[in-house]
C-alpha positions in Angstrom: 289.2 200.6 72.9 291.5 200.0 70.0 293.4 203.3 69.4 295.2 202.3 66.2 294.8 200.1 63.2 297.0 199.9 60.1 295.5 201.3 56.9 296.7 200.6 53.3 300.2 199.8 52.2 301.2 201.7 49.0 303.8 200.2 46.6 305.6 201.8 43.7 305.6 199.2 40.9 307.2 198.9 37.5 304.4 197.0 35.7 301.0 198.2 37.0 298.9 195.9 34.8 300.7 192.8 35.9 300.8 193.7 39.5 297.2 194.7 39.4 296.3 191.2 38.0 298.4 189.5 40.7 296.7 191.2 43.5 293.3 190.3 42.0 293.8 186.8 40.9 296.4 185.5 43.4 295.8 187.6 46.6 292.1 188.0 45.9 291.6 191.7 46.3 289.1 193.7 44.4 289.7 196.9 42.5 288.1 199.7 44.5 289.5 202.6 42.3 291.6 202.8 39.2 293.4 205.3 37.0 296.2 205.0 34.5 298.7 205.7 37.2 297.2 204.0 40.3 295.1 201.1 41.4 293.6 200.8 44.8 292.7 197.2 45.9 290.8 196.0 48.9 287.6 194.4 50.1 284.7 194.9 47.6 281.8 194.7 50.1 283.2 197.5 52.4 285.3 199.6 50.0 288.3 199.3 52.4 291.5 199.7 50.5 294.4 197.5 51.7 297.0 197.8 48.9 297.7 200.7 46.6 299.8 200.3 43.5 301.4 203.3 41.9 303.3 203.1 38.6 306.9 204.1 38.6 308.2 203.1 35.2 311.5 204.8 35.7 312.1 203.4 39.2 314.4 200.5 39.9 314.7 197.8 42.4 317.5 197.8 45.0 317.9 194.9 47.3 320.2 196.7 49.8 317.9 199.4 50.9 315.5 199.9 53.8 311.9 199.3 52.9 309.3 196.6 53.0 310.1 193.0 54.2 306.5 192.1 53.9 302.9 193.5 54.3 300.7 191.2 56.3 297.0 190.6 55.6 295.1 189.4 58.7 292.2 187.0 57.7 289.2 187.0 60.1 289.4 183.3 61.0 291.5 180.1 60.7 288.7 178.6 58.5 289.4 181.6 56.0 293.1 180.8 56.2 292.3 177.1 55.4 290.3 178.1 52.4 292.7 180.7 51.1 295.6 178.2 51.4 293.5 175.8 49.3 293.1 178.6 46.7 296.9 179.3 46.5 297.7 175.6 46.1 295.0 175.1 43.3 296.5 178.0 41.2 300.0 177.0 42.0 300.9 180.2 43.6 304.5 180.9 44.3 304.6 180.1 48.1 307.8 180.7 49.8 307.0 179.5 53.3 304.5 178.8 56.1 304.8 178.8 59.8 303.2 178.5 63.2 304.3 181.6 65.2 302.5 180.6 68.5 300.1 183.6 68.3 299.4 183.1 64.6 299.6 180.8 61.6 301.0 182.3 58.4 301.6 181.7 54.7 304.3 183.6 52.8 304.8 184.6 49.2 306.0 187.4 47.0 304.4 189.4 44.3 305.8 189.7 40.7 308.4 192.5 41.7 309.5 190.8 44.9 307.4 192.5 47.5 306.8 190.2 50.4 303.3 189.2 51.4 302.2 187.4 54.6 298.6 185.9 54.8 297.8 184.9 58.3 295.2 184.2 61.0 295.6 185.0 64.6 295.1 182.3 67.3 292.9 183.0 70.3 294.3 185.3 72.8 294.6 182.5 75.5 297.0 180.7 73.2 299.5 183.7 73.1 302.6 183.4 75.2 302.2 186.8 77.0 305.0 187.4 79.5 304.8 189.2 82.9 306.5 192.2 81.4 303.9 192.5 78.6 306.2 191.0 75.9 304.5 188.5 73.6 306.9 185.8 72.6 306.6 184.3 69.1 308.1 181.2 67.8 308.7 179.7 64.2 307.4 176.1 64.0 306.2 174.1 61.1 302.6 174.9 60.0 300.3 172.0 60.7 298.9 172.1 57.1 297.0 168.9 57.4 295.0 170.1 60.4 294.4 173.5 58.8 293.1 171.7 55.5 290.7 169.6 57.7 288.7 172.8 58.4 287.1 173.2 55.0 287.2 171.6 51.5 286.2 174.9 49.9 288.8 177.2 48.5 288.4 180.9 49.1 289.5 182.9 46.0 288.7 186.4 47.3 289.7 188.0 50.6 286.6 187.8 52.8 284.9 190.7 54.8 286.9 191.4 57.9 290.4 191.0 56.2 292.6 193.9 57.2 296.2 195.0 57.3 297.5 193.2 60.3 301.1 194.3 60.4 303.9 195.7 58.3 307.4 194.2 58.6 310.3 196.5 57.6 313.9 196.0 56.5 315.9 198.6 58.5 319.4 199.8 59.0 319.7 200.9 62.7 317.9 199.0 65.5 318.7 201.6 68.1 317.2 204.4 65.9 314.1 202.3 65.3 313.6 201.3 68.9 313.7 205.0 69.8 311.4 206.0 67.0 308.7 203.3 67.6 309.2 203.0 71.4 309.7 206.7 72.4 308.5 208.8 69.5 305.3 206.8 68.7 304.9 205.3 72.2 304.7 201.8 70.9 305.5 198.8 73.1 308.5 196.4 72.3 306.6 193.2 72.3 309.4 190.8 71.2 313.2 191.1 70.7 315.1 188.6 68.6 318.5 190.0 69.8 320.4 191.4 66.9 318.1 190.2 64.2 314.5 191.4 64.6 312.2 193.4 66.9 308.4 193.8 67.1 306.3 196.7 68.2 302.6 197.2 68.9 299.9 199.4 70.7 296.9 198.1 72.4 298.4 194.7 73.4 298.5 193.2 69.9 301.5 190.9 69.2 302.9 193.3 66.6 301.8 196.0 64.3 305.4 196.8 63.2 308.3 194.4 62.7 311.8 195.4 61.9 314.8 193.3 60.9 318.4 193.8 59.6 318.6 190.5 57.5 319.7 192.6 54.6 322.6 193.9 56.5 323.5 196.5 59.1 323.7 200.1 57.8 322.0 199.5 54.5 321.1 202.7 52.6 317.8 204.4 53.1 315.3 204.0 50.3 314.6 206.9 48.0 311.8 208.0 45.7 313.3 206.3 42.7 313.3 202.8 44.4 310.5 200.4 43.6 308.7 198.8 46.5 307.3 200.5 49.6 305.9 204.0 49.0 304.2 204.6 52.3 302.0 202.9 54.8 299.1 204.2 57.0 298.2 204.2 60.6 294.6 204.9 61.4 294.0 206.4 64.9 291.1 206.9 67.2 290.6 210.8 67.4 291.8 211.4 71.0 294.9 209.2 70.4 295.6 211.0 67.2 295.6 214.4 69.0 297.7 213.0 71.8 300.3 211.7 69.4 300.4 215.1 67.7 300.9 216.8 70.9 303.6 214.4 71.9 305.5 214.8 68.7 305.4 218.6 69.1 306.7 218.4 72.6 309.6 216.2 71.4 310.1 218.7 68.4 309.7 215.7 65.9 309.2 217.2 62.5 306.0 216.2 60.7 303.8 217.6 57.9 300.3 218.5 58.9 298.0 217.9 55.9 294.8 218.8 57.8 293.2 218.3 61.2 292.6 214.7 60.3 296.0 213.7 58.7 299.7 214.3 59.1 302.8 212.7 57.6 306.2 211.9 59.2 309.3 209.9 58.1 310.8 207.1 60.1 314.6 206.6 60.6 314.6 204.3 57.4 313.3 207.1 55.1 309.9 205.5 55.1 306.9 207.8 54.9 304.1 207.0 57.4 300.6 208.6 56.8 298.8 209.3 60.1 295.0 209.5 59.8 291.9 209.7 62.0 290.0 206.6 61.7 
């Protein structure tokens, strides 16, 4: 049983209208709910929200703070990735990279305010390099775009049913504090370690739900409420695992805010808010 999946990622943005249009027209999400201050975007058919945009006109961007490196939308198939890549090329989207990671194939871009976005599809489990100690080694190879294109000649302009938030990759300040938080506090498994540069954590044997890196520098400042970018992200737990996690946090005397019996919030070592929900 999958005990945890990621929910929506919320972003504080300067220009709500332009960002809303970007996530609709380029990323292919539908508006699920909208007010003058917030837009929730996701999959139309299911109503699932994947990205939330919150206006913060007085906020400012700071490159040297902890926060979002990229959010990663997981497509349901390689064919979907092929069609979506065709869409991005047709509209001349601002692609910044593409890679074969061994366990997945990925395309990278940024939104209009510099928030990183990965669009990817997982490879079959038998293609993953799963080590005897449980680690799942990733690589960074050139994406075979020609082979990917051969799967379909139809572009996909909207995120298909089955798309979900696959992982969240964070810019962090202190690897030791993050390893303790995700490994000991939340009981995640360390699935890959790129030495002093990046580490990856997951539950349920996935290659990673959370990535952390220090590519912006060691000891960067924690993000604050006036910074644009990541507002919070969500983890959605199976009920039994949710209760077990709460009990574990209380035993460790970790501070968290209990909203109700279905939701609590806590802050990671980077000053990033995580909303925990019952799925």
